[in-house]
C-alpha positions in Angstrom: 67.2 69.8 89.3 70.6 71.1 88.3 73.4 71.2 90.8 73.7 74.7 92.2 77.2 76.1 92.0 76.5 79.5 93.6 74.2 80.2 96.5 72.0 83.3 96.9 74.4 84.3 99.7 77.4 84.3 97.3 75.4 86.4 94.8 74.7 88.9 97.6 78.4 89.0 98.5 79.4 89.7 94.8 76.7 92.4 94.7 78.1 93.9 97.9 81.7 93.8 96.4 80.4 95.6 93.3 78.4 98.1 95.4 75.2 97.0 93.6 71.9 96.9 95.5 69.7 93.9 94.4 66.1 93.2 95.2 65.2 89.7 96.4 63.8 88.9 92.9 67.1 90.0 91.3 69.1 87.9 93.7 67.0 84.9 92.8 67.2 85.6 89.1 71.0 86.2 89.1 71.6 83.1 91.2 69.7 81.1 88.5 71.5 82.8 85.7 75.0 82.5 87.2 74.3 78.8 87.8 73.2 78.3 84.2 76.4 80.0 83.0 78.5 77.7 85.2 76.6 74.7 84.0 77.4 75.7 80.4 81.1 76.0 81.3 80.9 72.5 82.7 79.7 71.3 79.2 82.6 73.1 77.6 85.0 71.4 80.0 83.7 68.0 78.7 85.0 68.8 75.2 87.8 66.6 74.0 90.7 68.9 73.2 93.4 66.3 73.3 94.8 67.0 69.8 94.0 70.7 69.6 96.9 73.1 69.5 96.6 76.0 72.0 95.8 79.3 70.5 96.2 82.8 71.9 94.2 84.5 69.1 91.6 83.0 66.9 92.6 85.3 64.1 95.9 84.8 62.4 97.3 88.3 63.2 100.8 89.4 63.8 102.1 92.6 65.2 103.8 94.9 62.8 106.6 96.7 64.6 109.3 99.0 63.2 112.9 98.2 63.8 114.1 99.8 67.0 116.7 102.3 65.9 118.4 105.0 67.9 118.1 108.5 66.6 119.2 111.9 68.0 116.5 113.3 70.3 114.9 116.7 70.0 117.2 119.5 71.3 116.1 120.8 74.7 115.7 124.3 73.4 113.4 123.1 70.6 111.4 120.9 73.0 110.8 123.8 75.4 110.1 126.4 72.7 106.3 126.4 73.1 106.2 125.5 76.8 103.9 127.9 78.7 106.2 127.7 81.7 109.8 126.5 81.9 112.6 126.5 84.5 116.2 126.0 83.3 116.0 122.8 81.1 112.6 121.5 82.3 108.9 122.0 81.8 107.4 123.8 84.8 104.1 122.4 86.1 101.9 123.5 89.0 102.6 122.0 92.4 100.2 119.2 93.2 99.8 118.5 96.9 
């Protein structure tokens, strides 16, 4: 029999944290499934990665960003032109309590 990483009690606790009601059959099933997943992670941990460079993305992607240049902003009068409500130089929004 495989070593059990999670107990049924721990699965019940996770279900309680997630606000999920589980039947006894589901608790037993999830306990088995979680332990199988953890057993698989144990196999992955055994992999020799000594000479493998760390990667952050498996695809060779780079972000394309425009140069950050300052430009004059929209004039206040123009920005407020279509505002349904305004007060002085600001947009007016309903009060939220």
